[in-house]
C-alpha positions in Angstrom: 15.4 9.7 15.0 13.1 11.5 17.5 10.4 9.6 19.3 8.1 9.7 22.3 8.9 6.8 24.5 6.5 5.7 27.2 9.1 4.6 29.7 6.5 3.6 32.3 2.8 4.4 33.0 2.2 8.2 32.8 5.9 8.8 32.0 6.4 9.6 28.3 9.7 11.3 27.1 10.5 13.0 23.8 13.9 11.6 23.1 16.3 10.2 20.4 16.1 6.5 19.6 18.0 4.5 16.9 16.2 4.4 13.6 14.9 0.8 13.2 16.7 -1.7 11.0 14.5 -3.8 8.8 14.8 -7.4 7.8 13.0 -9.8 5.4 9.3 -9.1 5.2 9.6 -5.7 6.8 9.3 -2.0 5.8 10.6 1.2 7.3 7.8 3.9 7.1 8.6 7.5 7.5 5.7 8.8 9.6 3.5 11.7 8.4 0.7 11.6 11.0 -0.1 9.5 14.0 -3.6 9.7 15.4 -4.2 10.0 19.1 -6.8 7.5 20.3 -8.7 7.0 23.5 -6.9 3.6 23.9 -3.6 5.5 23.9 -4.8 7.2 27.0 -5.8 3.8 28.6 -2.2 2.6 27.8 -0.6 5.8 29.0 -2.4 5.6 32.4 -1.5 1.9 32.8 -5.2 0.8 32.6 -4.9 -1.3 29.4 -5.4 -4.9 30.2 -2.4 -6.2 28.1 -0.2 -3.2 27.3 3.6 -3.3 28.0 6.1 -0.6 28.6 8.5 0.8 27.6 6.8 1.4 24.2 6.3 4.1 21.6 2.5 4.7 21.4 0.5 5.1 18.2 -1.5 2.5 16.2 -3.2 5.1 13.9 -0.5 5.4 11.3 0.0 7.2 8.0 3.3 7.6 6.2 5.4 6.7 3.2 7.7 3.7 2.7 11.3 4.8 3.2 12.9 1.3 2.8 11.4 -2.1 2.2 12.5 -5.7 1.7 12.8 -6.7 -1.9 10.2 -9.5 -1.6 7.2 -7.1 -1.4 5.0 -5.7 -4.1 5.0 -2.4 -2.3 7.4 0.3 -3.5 9.5 2.9 -1.8 7.6 6.2 -1.7 4.1 4.6 -1.6 1.7 6.2 0.9 0.4 3.6 3.4 -1.4 3.0 6.6 -1.0 -0.1 8.7 -3.3 -2.9 9.9 -1.6 -2.9 13.3 -2.5 -6.3 14.7 0.1 -9.0 15.3 -1.4 -12.5 15.8 0.3 -15.7 16.8 -1.3 -17.9 14.1 -1.4 -20.9 16.5 -4.2 -20.3 19.1 -7.8 -21.4 18.8 -8.9 -17.9 17.7 -6.3 -17.7 14.9 -7.2 -21.2 13.6 -10.9 -20.3 13.8 -10.5 -17.3 11.5 -10.6 -14.8 14.3 -7.0 -13.7 14.5 -8.0 -10.2 15.5 -8.9 -11.6 18.9 -5.8 -13.9 19.1 -5.0 -15.1 22.6 -1.5 -13.5 22.3 -2.6 -10.5 20.2 -0.2 -7.6 20.1 -0.6 -4.2 18.5 1.7 -1.6 17.1 1.8 1.2 19.7 0.6 -0.9 22.5 3.0 -3.9 22.7 5.6 -3.0 20.1 6.7 0.5 19.0 4.1 2.5 17.0 3.7 5.8 15.3 4.7 8.5 17.8 8.1 8.7 16.2 9.7 9.7 12.9 10.2 6.2 11.5 8.4 3.0 12.4 9.2 -0.6 11.4 6.1 -2.5 10.0 5.8 -6.1 8.6 5.0 -5.7 4.9 1.9 -7.9 5.3 0.4 -5.3 7.6 0.7 -2.4 5.0 -2.4 -1.1 3.4 -2.5 1.4 0.6 -4.7 4.5 0.9 -6.6 6.1 -2.0 -4.7 8.8 -3.8 -7.6 11.3 -3.6 -7.6 11.3 0.2 -5.5 14.2 1.7 -3.0 13.2 4.3 -5.0 14.7 7.1 -8.0 12.5 6.3 -6.0 9.4 5.3 -4.7 9.4 8.8 -8.2 8.5 10.0 -8.1 5.0 8.2 -7.7 3.1 11.5 -10.7 4.8 13.3 -12.8 4.1 10.3 -11.8 0.4 10.5 -13.2 0.5 14.0 -16.4 2.0 12.7 -16.7 -0.6 9.9 -16.2 -3.5 12.4 -18.4 -2.2 15.2 -21.3 -1.5 12.9 -21.0 -4.9 11.3 -20.9 -6.4 14.8 -24.1 -4.4 15.6 -25.7 -5.9 12.5 -26.4 -2.5 11.0 -28.2 -2.8 7.7 -30.4 -0.7 5.5 -33.2 0.8 7.6 -31.6 -0.1 11.0 -32.3 2.4 13.8 -29.0 3.0 15.5 -28.0 4.9 18.6 -24.4 5.8 19.2 -23.8 7.0 22.8 -20.9 9.5 22.9 -19.9 12.0 20.2 -16.2 11.9 20.7 -14.0 11.2 17.6 -14.7 7.5 17.6 -18.4 7.9 18.3 -18.8 10.3 15.4 -16.9 8.0 13.1 -19.0 5.0 14.1 -22.1 7.1 13.4 -20.8 8.0 9.9 -20.1 4.3 9.2 -23.6 3.4 10.4 -25.0 6.0 8.0 -22.9 4.6 5.2 -24.5 1.2 5.9 -27.8 3.1 5.3 -28.9 3.1 8.9 -31.1 5.7 10.6 -28.6 7.1 13.1 -28.8 9.2 16.2 -26.1 10.3 18.7 -26.6 10.8 22.4 -24.1 13.5 23.7 -24.3 15.9 26.6 -21.4 18.1 25.4 -22.9 20.8 23.1 -19.6 21.4 21.2 -19.4 17.8 20.3 -23.1 17.5 19.5 -22.7 20.5 17.2 -19.9 18.8 15.4 -21.9 15.7 14.9 -24.9 17.7 13.5 -22.6 19.7 11.2 -21.6 16.3 9.7 -25.2 15.4 9.0 -25.8 13.2 12.1 -29.0 13.7 14.1 -28.5 14.2 17.9 -30.9 13.6 20.7 -31.9 16.9 22.3 -29.5 18.0 25.0 -31.2 18.9 28.3 -34.1 16.5 27.9 -34.4 13.0 29.4 -32.3 10.9 27.1 -34.5 7.8 27.4 -37.6 9.8 26.6 -35.8 11.1 23.6 -34.8 7.6 22.5 -38.4 6.4 22.7 -39.7 9.6 21.0 -37.6 9.1 17.9 -38.2 5.4 17.6 -42.0 5.5 18.1 -41.7 4.0 21.5 -39.8 0.9 20.4 -36.2 1.6 21.1 -33.2 1.2 18.7 -32.3 -1.9 16.7 -28.7 -1.3 17.8 -27.0 0.7 20.5 -23.3 1.3 20.3 -21.8 2.6 23.6 -18.8 4.8 22.8 -18.6 7.1 25.8 -17.5 4.7 28.5 -19.5 6.7 31.0 -21.7 5.1 33.7 -24.7 7.0 32.4 -24.1 5.9 28.9 -23.7 2.2 29.9 -26.8 2.3 32.0 -28.8 3.8 29.1 -27.9 1.0 26.6 -30.5 -1.6 27.8 -33.3 1.0 28.1 -32.6 2.6 24.7 -32.3 -0.8 22.9 -35.5 -2.4 21.6 -36.7 -5.9 22.5 -34.5 -8.3 20.6 -32.0 -5.6 19.8 -28.2 -5.5 19.9 -25.9 -3.7 22.3 -22.2 -3.1 21.4 -20.0 -1.8 24.2 -16.8 -0.2 22.8 -14.8 0.2 26.1 -11.6 -1.8 26.5 -11.1 -0.8 30.1 -10.5 -3.5 32.6 -12.3 -1.7 35.4 -15.7 -3.1 36.6 -18.8 -1.2 35.5 -22.4 -1.0 36.7 -24.8 -2.7 34.3 -28.3 -4.0 34.8 -28.0 -7.5 33.4 -31.6 -8.4 34.1 -32.9 -5.9 31.5 -31.0 -7.8 28.9 -32.8 -11.0 29.8 -36.2 -9.4 30.1 -35.9 -7.9 26.6 -33.9 -10.8 25.1 -31.2 -8.4 23.9 -27.9 -9.5 22.6 -24.7 -7.9 24.0 -21.9 -8.2 21.5 -18.2 -7.5 22.0 -16.3 -5.5 19.4 -12.5 -5.6 19.5 -10.5 -3.7 16.9 -11.3 -5.2 13.4 -10.7 -8.0 11.0 -8.4 -7.4 8.1 -11.4 -7.3 5.8 -13.1 -4.7 8.0 -9.9 -2.6 8.0 -9.9 -2.5 4.2 -13.6 -1.8 4.2 -13.0 1.0 6.7 -10.5 2.6 4.3 -13.0 2.3 1.5 -15.8 3.8 3.7 -13.5 6.8 4.6 -12.8 7.4 0.9 -16.5 7.1 -0.1 -17.7 9.4 2.7 -14.9 12.0 2.1 -15.9 12.1 -1.6 -19.6 12.8 -0.7 -19.2 15.4 2.0 -16.6 17.6 3.7 -15.3 15.8 6.8 -12.3 18.0 7.4 -13.7 18.9 10.8 -13.1 15.3 12.0 -9.6 16.6 12.7 -9.6 19.5 15.2 -5.9 19.7 16.3 -2.5 18.9 14.8 0.5 19.0 17.2 4.2 18.6 16.4 5.9 15.3 17.4 7.6 17.0 20.3 4.2 17.8 21.9 2.8 14.3 22.1 2.5 14.7 25.9 0.4 17.8 25.4 -1.9 15.8 23.0 -2.4 13.1 25.6 -3.3 15.8 28.3 -5.7 17.5 25.9 -7.5 14.1 25.3 -7.6 13.4 29.0 -9.2 16.8 29.7 -11.6 16.6 26.8 -10.3 19.8 25.3 -10.4 18.5 21.7 -13.6 18.7 19.7 -12.5 16.0 17.3 -9.4 13.9 16.4 -5.9 15.0 17.4 -3.1 14.2 15.0 0.6 14.3 15.8 2.7 15.7 12.9 5.7 13.4 12.7 7.3 15.0 9.7 
C-alpha cells in the first residue's frame, strides 16, 4: 500500500509500506479521507511534546472496514471514524475516569501509524459509526467536532453564555459552531478577512477587523467581557487578549499543545478571579457527542465550506506546507482512495 511516512521531523516521504495485518480485537480500515490538523504540523516540525518518529501522520480518519476480527459487532463495509486515543488503563488518570489525559497517552497518527495511508489498523473498541446522511467530505470532520464538543464543555458553555473564540482557522470555526449548538452567544476574533468572511458565511458573528479588539469585546458584551474565551489561534496577541476579553469570574480555555513558553499576564487572572482550564483532545463521550453535533448542524445548514481543499494521498507534503503558510481558508482533506 502507499503511505506518507514521517521518517524524521520535517522529512515525510510518499512510499510503499506493507499493508497492516490485523489480530484479535482489530480492524483494517480502507481510508477515504484523512483530515490535516494543526497538531499534524506541530508533530511534523518536531515541536509536539510527546510525538515519536517514524510515524504515519493523521488522527482525523474516515474510511470503511476492509477486514475485522470476528469478535466485533462491526461489519465489513461499514463506514467508520476512529476515537484515536490509546490509554494505558493503569495510571492515576485512567483509574480516575480521565483516560483521555492518560500519563502514557498515545494517539493514532502521532505515536502509532495513522490515516495518511491507504489502509490503517485500528482496535475495534476505537471504531465509531458515522450517520448515513453525512456525506464523506463532512463525515471526515468528526474528530474536529469532537474537539469542539469537549472544549466548549470545558469552557462551561450553556444556554445564554457569551463566548469568544480567538482565531477563525478550521478548529476555531468548528469550536464556534459547537458553542452555538450549545445555544451560546458566540463571537470570533480574527484578523484575516478571508477567514472572518468564512465564519460570517456560516452564521458566526465576528468582531470588526481593523478596530481595537478589546474595545470590540467590551462593546458587544455591554462592558462586561465574555463568560468564556477559547483561544484557538496560538498567537501572542490572541493569548494576551484572553484575560482582558474574559469577564470577572469567567473561564479561559487555551487550545495550544505547543511546548514552547508563551507570554501571559497571570496577575490579571488573579485580579478578576478567572479560571484557566486546559482542554486536551476529548473524552469518548464527547467524541460521540461531537459526531452527533456535526450531524445535527449539517442537517440545519450548509457547512460544505468547512472543507476548502482536497489533495491526493501523494501530495500530503503539499497539504502540510499549505497549512504552514496559512493558504487554506478551511479544512484540508487528503483523499486516500
